[in-house]
C-alpha positions in Angstrom: 0.0 0.0 0.0 1.4 3.4 -0.9 0.5 7.1 -0.8 -1.2 7.2 -4.2 -3.7 4.5 -3.2 -5.4 6.8 -0.6 -7.9 8.6 -2.9 -8.9 5.3 -4.4 -9.3 3.5 -1.1 -11.2 6.5 0.3 -13.6 6.4 -2.6 -14.2 2.7 -2.2 -14.7 3.1 1.6 -17.1 6.0 1.0 -19.3 3.7 -1.1 -19.0 0.8 1.4 -19.9 2.8 4.6 -22.8 4.4 2.9 -24.1 1.1 1.7 -23.7 -0.5 5.2 -25.6 2.4 6.8 -28.4 2.1 4.2 -28.8 -1.6 4.8 -28.7 -1.1 8.6 -31.4 1.6 8.4 -33.6 -0.5 6.2 -33.3 -3.5 8.6 -34.4 -1.6 11.7 -37.7 -2.1 13.5 -38.3 -5.7 12.5 -39.4 -8.7 14.6 -36.5 -11.2 14.2 -35.1 -14.4 15.8 -32.4 -14.2 18.4 -29.5 -14.8 16.0 -30.6 -12.1 13.6 -31.3 -9.7 16.5 -27.7 -10.0 17.7 -26.5 -9.7 14.1 -28.3 -6.3 13.9 -26.8 -5.1 17.2 -23.3 -6.0 16.0 -23.8 -4.6 12.5 -25.0 -1.3 14.0 -21.9 -1.2 16.1 -19.8 -1.7 13.0 -21.6 1.1 11.2 -21.0 3.5 14.1 -17.3 2.6 14.2 -17.2 2.7 10.4 -18.6 6.3 10.5 -16.0 7.3 13.1 -13.3 6.0 10.7 -14.9 8.0 7.9 -14.9 11.2 10.0 -11.3 10.8 10.9 -10.2 10.2 7.3 -8.8 13.4 5.8 -10.6 14.6 2.7 -13.6 12.4 3.3 -17.1 14.0 2.7 -17.7 14.0 6.5 -14.3 15.0 7.8 -14.9 17.8 10.4 -11.4 19.3 10.5 -10.9 22.6 8.7 -7.3 21.6 8.2 -6.0 18.1 7.2 -5.3 16.1 10.3 -3.5 12.8 9.7 -3.6 10.2 12.5 -3.2 6.7 11.1 -2.6 5.4 14.6 -6.2 6.2 15.6 -7.5 4.8 12.4 -5.6 1.6 13.1 -7.3 1.4 16.5 -10.7 1.9 15.1 -10.0 -0.6 12.3 -9.1 -3.2 14.8 -12.3 -2.5 16.7 -14.2 -2.9 13.4 -12.4 -6.2 12.6 -13.2 -7.6 16.1 -16.8 -6.6 15.7 -17.1 -8.5 12.5 -15.4 -11.6 14.0 -18.0 -11.5 16.8 -20.8 -11.1 14.3 -19.5 -14.0 12.3 -18.9 -16.2 15.4 -22.3 -15.6 16.9 -24.6 -15.2 14.0 -23.2 -16.3 10.6 -20.9 -19.3 11.2 -22.6 -22.5 10.0 -22.8 -24.5 13.2 -25.5 -26.5 15.1 -28.1 -24.7 17.2 -26.6 -26.4 20.2 -23.2 -24.9 19.6 -24.7 -21.5 18.9 -26.6 -21.6 22.1 -23.4 -22.5 24.0 -21.5 -19.7 22.4 -24.1 -17.2 23.6 -24.0 -18.7 27.1 -20.2 -18.4 27.3 -20.6 -14.8 26.3 -23.0 -14.3 29.2 -20.5 -15.9 31.6 -17.7 -13.8 30.3 -19.8 -10.6 30.6 -20.7 -11.3 34.2 -17.1 -12.0 35.3 -15.8 -9.0 33.3 -18.3 -6.7 35.1 -17.5 -8.3 38.4 -13.8 -7.7 37.9 -14.3 -4.1 36.7 -16.4 -3.1 39.7 -14.1 -4.9 42.2 -11.9 -1.8 41.8 -14.7 0.5 43.0 -16.5 1.0 46.3 -19.5 -0.9 45.0 -18.3 -4.3 43.9 -20.7 -6.8 42.2 -21.3 -9.9 44.2 -24.5 -11.6 43.1 -24.2 -15.4 43.7 -27.6 -16.0 42.2 -26.7 -14.5 38.8 -23.2 -16.1 38.9 -24.7 -19.6 39.6 -27.3 -19.0 36.8 -24.9 -18.1 34.1 -22.7 -21.0 35.0 -25.6 -23.4 35.1 -27.0 -22.3 31.8 -23.6 -22.8 30.1 -23.1 -26.2 31.7 -26.6 -27.4 30.7 -25.9 -26.9 26.9 -25.2 -30.1 25.0 -22.2 -28.6 23.2 -20.5 -27.8 26.5 -21.3 -31.2 28.0 -19.5 -32.9 25.2 -16.3 -30.9 25.7 -13.4 -32.6 27.5 -13.4 -32.0 31.3 -10.2 -29.9 31.1 -11.7 -27.6 28.5 -14.9 -27.2 30.5 -12.9 -26.1 33.6 -10.9 -23.7 31.4 -14.0 -22.0 30.1 -15.9 -21.9 33.4 -13.3 -19.4 34.7 -15.1 -16.8 32.5 -11.8 -15.4 31.1 -12.6 -16.3 27.5 -15.6 -15.2 25.4 -14.9 -17.5 22.5 -14.6 -21.2 22.3 -12.2 -20.8 19.3 -9.4 -18.4 18.5 -9.7 -15.3 16.3 -7.3 -17.1 13.9 -9.8 -19.9 13.6 -12.7 -17.4 13.0 -10.8 -15.7 10.3 -9.9 -19.0 8.7 -13.5 -19.9 8.6 -14.2 -16.7 6.7 -11.6 -17.6 4.1 -8.7 -15.5 5.4 -5.2 -17.0 5.6 -4.1 -17.3 9.2 -0.7 -15.6 8.7 -2.3 -12.8 6.7 -4.7 -12.1 9.6 -1.9 -12.4 12.2 0.2 -9.8 10.3 -2.7 -7.3 10.1 -3.8 -7.9 13.7 -0.2 -7.4 15.0 0.2 -4.2 13.0 -3.1 -2.7 14.2 -2.5 -3.8 17.8 1.0 -2.2 17.9 -0.7 1.2 17.5 -3.8 0.5 19.5 -1.7 -0.3 22.6 1.1 2.2 21.9 3.7 -0.6 21.7 7.2 0.6 20.8 6.6 -0.3 17.1 3.8 2.3 17.2 5.9 5.3 18.3 9.6 4.7 18.0 9.7 6.1 14.5 8.0 9.3 15.4 11.4 10.8 15.8 12.1 10.7 12.1 9.3 13.2 11.5 7.4 10.8 9.2 4.5 10.0 11.5 2.6 10.8 14.6 2.6 14.6 14.3 -0.8 15.1 12.7 0.6 16.4 9.4 0.6 14.8 6.0 3.6 12.5 5.2 4.1 9.5 3.0 3.9 7.2 6.0 0.7 8.8 7.4 -1.1 8.7 4.0 0.0 5.1 3.1 -1.0 3.7 6.5 -4.3 5.6 6.5 -4.9 4.2 3.1 -4.2 0.7 4.4 -6.7 1.2 7.3 -9.4 2.2 4.8 -8.6 -0.9 2.7 -8.9 -3.3 5.6 -12.0 -1.6 7.0 -13.7 -1.7 3.6 -13.2 -5.5 3.6 -14.9 -6.1 6.9 -17.7 -3.6 6.2 -18.6 -5.1 2.9 -18.4 -8.7 4.2 -20.7 -7.8 7.1 -23.1 -6.1 4.7 -23.2 -9.1 2.4 -24.1 -11.4 5.3 -26.8 -9.0 6.6 -28.4 -9.2 3.2 -28.7 -13.0 3.7 -30.9 -12.3 6.7 -32.8 -9.6 4.9 -33.0 -10.6 1.2 -35.8 -8.1 0.5 -33.3 -5.2 1.1 -31.2 -6.6 -1.8 -34.0 -5.9 -4.2 -34.0 -2.2 -3.2 -30.3 -1.6 -4.0 -29.0 0.0 -7.1 -26.8 -1.9 -9.6 -23.8 0.1 -8.4 -24.5 -0.8 -4.8 -24.9 -4.5 -5.7 -21.6 -4.4 -7.6 -19.8 -3.5 -4.3 -20.8 -6.8 -2.7 -18.3 -9.8 -2.9 -19.3 -12.6 -5.2 
């Protein structure tokens, strides 16, 4: 990815975020099954994050700065958030699995949510300590057929509530057709800036990044963020249209052409 790709990737991203928002808007207010409900929740989250990326992208039609402000590091952070939202959307709602496994995945999310909130509020003067809820979320997970068939060691591992997924992000990406090493490279690159690891700021000293002004590095990495974000947005949009095929009939030929085959 290089500097000259930015206008092209911004143009493509513009079309993809507008299409995603259109589909999300047309899907609202419907009575749907549990799986589709959570798909709508996660897709809405993706659209909101996607719009934040759009606002932060210099020269976009919604950029709010009167002057160009280049900050690929923030774009990388939002892109990782968008990526993870799609992985959750795929894992909970799109992946072709049995109803028993899907139910167990949701119950594991509930368990992880309870323990995460419990840990968070343990640092405050009002800690969460509700044994009834804790026992309920544990029991609901243990009662699922999928969980019962896991080896005992894995069951004990997941009952700690430290993990929200039964499988890794690499496994999820592989299920979507992405090469594991390709995903690891992208995730590592995005994470190095999200967490301000040394790789994310050591080269600020050479003046090519991290100062808010245009540079070859800033433009090239911003372009890459838009390229990656477009991929996840359009994949999510394509899958939402599987849930709402009537919306597909309302799209223009140009909008349909954006969708992966």
